[in-house]
C-alpha positions, 0 to 999 in steps of 0.5 A, spaced: 500 500 500 502 506 497 502 511 504 506 516 502 504 524 503 500 527 498 504 532 494 502 540 495 499 543 489 504 547 486 503 555 485 502 554 477 495 551 478 490 555 476 484 555 480 478 556 476 472 556 481 476 558 487 477 565 491 484 563 493 489 557 491 487 550 494 492 547 499 493 540 502 492 542 509 484 544 507 483 537 505 485 534 511 480 530 516 476 527 510 477 523 504 480 526 498 478 524 491 484 528 487 482 526 479 486 528 473 482 529 467 482 532 460 476 536 459 475 533 452 475 526 454 469 522 454 472 517 459 473 523 464 467 526 463 464 520 465 468 520 471 467 527 473 459 525 473 461 519 478 465 523 483 459 528 483 454 522 485 459 520 490 460 526 493 453 527 494 453 520 497 458 521 502 457 528 504 462 531 509 466 525 509 469 526 502 472 532 498 473 532 491 478 536 487 479 535 479 485 538 476 485 538 468 491 537 464 491 538 457 492 534 451 492 539 445 495 546 445 488 549 445 487 546 452 492 550 455 487 556 455 484 556 462 478 560 460 476 555 455 477 550 460 473 553 465 467 553 460 468 546 458 469 543 465 463 548 468 458 546 463 455 541 468 456 546 474 460 542 479 460 544 486 467 542 487 474 545 486 477 545 479 484 546 477 488 547 471 495 544 470 497 547 463 504 545 464 503 538 467 506 540 473 502 536 478 501 530 473 508 529 474 509 530 481 504 524 482 507 520 477 500 520 473 500 516 466 493 516 463 486 520 463 482 519 468 486 517 474 483 518 481 488 519 487 485 517 493 488 521 499 486 519 506 484 524 512 491 524 514 494 527 507 497 520 505 496 517 498 492 510 499 489 508 492 490 510 485 484 508 480 486 509 473 480 509 467 473 510 468 471 503 471 464 501 475 462 507 480 461 501 485 468 500 485 470 507 487 465 507 491 467 501 495 474 504 496 472 511 498 467 508 503 473 504 506 477 510 507 471 514 510 471 508 515 478 510 518 476 517 519 477 520 526 472 526 528 476 532 527 474 540 528 471 544 522 477 547 518 479 554 520 481 555 513 475 553 509 475 552 501 471 558 498 468 557 492 467 563 487 460 563 484 458 565 477 458 561 471 455 563 464 450 568 463 443 567 462 442 566 455 437 563 451 442 557 449 447 554 453 452 550 450 448 548 443 451 542 440 447 538 434 444 542 428 439 539 423 436 543 417 430 541 414 426 546 409 425 552 413 426 549 419 432 549 424 433 544 430 438 545 435 440 541 441 441 546 447 445 541 450 446 544 457 438 546 457 437 539 456 432 540 450 431 540 443 428 547 439 425 547 433 426 554 430 425 557 423 431 560 420 430 567 422 431 564 429 424 564 432 423 558 437 416 554 434 416 548 439 421 546 445 422 538 446 423 536 453 422 540 459 429 543 460 430 539 466 435 533 466 432 527 466 430 520 462 422 521 461 418 519 455 412 522 453 409 529 450 414 534 448 413 539 454 413 533 459 419 529 456 426 530 459 433 529 456 440 529 459 445 533 455 443 531 448 448 532 442 448 530 435 441 529 431 439 526 424 432 527 421 428 521 417 421 523 414 418 526 420 422 523 426 428 526 429 433 522 432 437 524 438 444 522 441 442 523 448 449 523 451 447 524 458 442 518 458 447 513 454 441 513 450 438 514 443 431 518 443 426 520 437 422 525 437 415 524 433 415 531 429 407 531 427 405 530 435 411 532 438 412 526 443 418 523 445 420 516 446 427 512 447 429 508 441 435 504 445 438 506 452 438 503 459 440 510 462 447 507 464 453 506 460 455 499 457 456 495 451 450 492 448 449 485 446 448 484 438 442 482 436 434 483 436 432 488 441 425 486 445 426 491 450 429 498 448 430 500 455 435 494 456 440 496 451 446 499 454 450 504 450 456 508 452 456 516 451 452 516 444 454 523 441 452 522 434 447 519 429 446 518 422 441 515 418 442 511 411 436 507 409 433 503 414 440 503 418 441 508 424 448 509 425 450 511 432 457 513 435 459 511 442 464 516 444 465 512 451 467 506 448 470 508 441 465 504 437 460 505 431 454 501 431 448 500 427 441 500 429 436 496 424 430 501 424 426 495 420 426 490 425 429 492 431 436 490 432 443 492 433 450 490 431 457 493 431 460 496 425 467 497 427 471 499 433 475 495 437 474 499 443 481 501 444 483 509 443 487 509 437 487 511 430 488 504 427 485 502 420 482 496 418 476 491 418 471 492 423 474 490 430 481 490 427 480 498 427 480 503 432 477 510 433 479 515 438 473 518 441 468 519 435 464 525 436 460 526 429 457 522 423 455 523 416 452 518 412 452 518 404 450 511 401 454 506 403 460 510 406 460 513 413 464 519 415 467 519 422 470 525 426 475 523 431 476 528 436 481 525 440 485 523 434 484 529 430 482 525 424 477 524 419 475 517 418 471 513 413 467 507 414 464 502 408 458 500 412 458 493 408 464 491 410 466 495 416 473 497 413 475 503 416 480 508 412 483 515 415 482 521 410 486 526 415 490 525 421 495 520 424 494 518 431 492 521 437 498 525 439 499 528 432 495 535 431 496 542 428 493 547 423 495 545 416 492 545 410 494 541 403 494 534 401 491 529 406 498 526 408 500 533 410 494 536 413 493 537 420 486 538 425 486 539 432 480 536 436 475 536 430 468 536 434 463 536 428 462 534 420 457 535 415 456 533 408 454 538 403 448 536 399 450 540 392 458 538 392 463 533 394 465 537 400 465 535 408 465 541 412 469 540 419 468 544 425 475 544 427 474 545 435 481 546 437 483 551 432 476 555 433 476 554 425 471 552 419 475 547 415 473 544 408 475 537 405 474 536 398 472 528 397 475 524 392 482 525 394 482 533 394 485 537 399 483 540 406 483 548 406 481 553 412 475 557 410 476 565 412 471 567 417 470 574 419 471 572 426 474 566 430 469 560 432 468 558 440 469 550 441 464 549 435 461 542 436 455 542 431 454 543 423 449 542 418 448 544 411 442 546 408 438 552 404 445 554 401 448 555 408 453 552 413 450 553 420 454 552 426 453 551 433 458 556 436 458 552 442 462 555 447 459 562 445 452 559 446 450 561 439 448 559 432 451 562 426 449 562 419 455 562 414 454 563 406 459 560 402 458 564 396 459 571 399 463 569 406 458 573 410 457 570 417 451 572 421 448 571 428 442 567 428 438 570 434 435 563 437 429 565 442 432 572 442 
């Protein structure tokens, strides 16, 4: 058992939601779960959600501290990271370690890692990865059982209140354009908005409170919805926080669950008799081709196919490893697939952690990389595919009128364009930078952009270069 004293927080840690720098002495007398995370990692997001639940369960016996360590250059900006980590409004200290200093002091090797520190400030356990919450709960419970009653700290941890301004949208993600309608996944308001193209809200699907409830649109509940796609009069939604795929019947507005058990897990391939018995691991994107609905699960780096004609689910590709590896079906690997676009028998996949764009032959499951090398090679370079570089792309959309794939290059805050059929990657000149954009749609002669961290939707006209704000609900 490792019982060395936990290293002190170095002065280089930027505390995102505290009034004063945190010190180890302030954590004494309670168990502390010190989590090393990355704001863009699906595994880390799940682990943070787990820790929030454990903190509520164990109350005054547990401190939680999360420290972000960047993977990408764009993640060294504390303001950007503060926005991303505060989306769920955590009520425990959030730190930013831009130079990996604390990471090195603790000898951390992977995201996420939770270091458990006892009430006397000694390191007792390390939990690597996003394993079952019950295992972490048992370890915390055992250490909490050793605690000796102490007086309240004379130097309490003081949280800085604030957060994002009260705007009509809060971190919008998925977008769908159909005719005169624009559908917006208002992620942290836990709802789907149906708007006209001028931004006027026509209907809201979901109560606005997080939950997992089917039923009429005003009573139903989502939890952090992301990608969407439309087929006929049905809107399919990757309801990431519920580990589910939901559907909205647009004629009547009712919401139901296509599949998803409300917990993370790997589905068993085959026919589906009970939609609520199918676990998924953080579905982030959906795309449809014929009667096949494709689902990208970021939590396990896989692509699944759901047969809408005879409900069944099967694996298309992905071994589950986080990597950029081409090959056939389970021999291939993805690195956090966050967006999909389908045309005929080809599925395009946006790999966020891999800074890559992939293609999948949905018949054979063969995966090929169009742009990108591996999860440690990224940048901002245009040109031929072998030399072009992206940095944490978060959304893609196919142009219906030309062989173009539009890319929201999240780490570079840029709009990029890949000419399909062997063409080059280029950067679109915009009158302003984007802000962590995580949603794209093409329709009506325009590219619609979810400017996620700016809580806005933008409309870009490729012919004139004009970029304008769409006043959703204003």
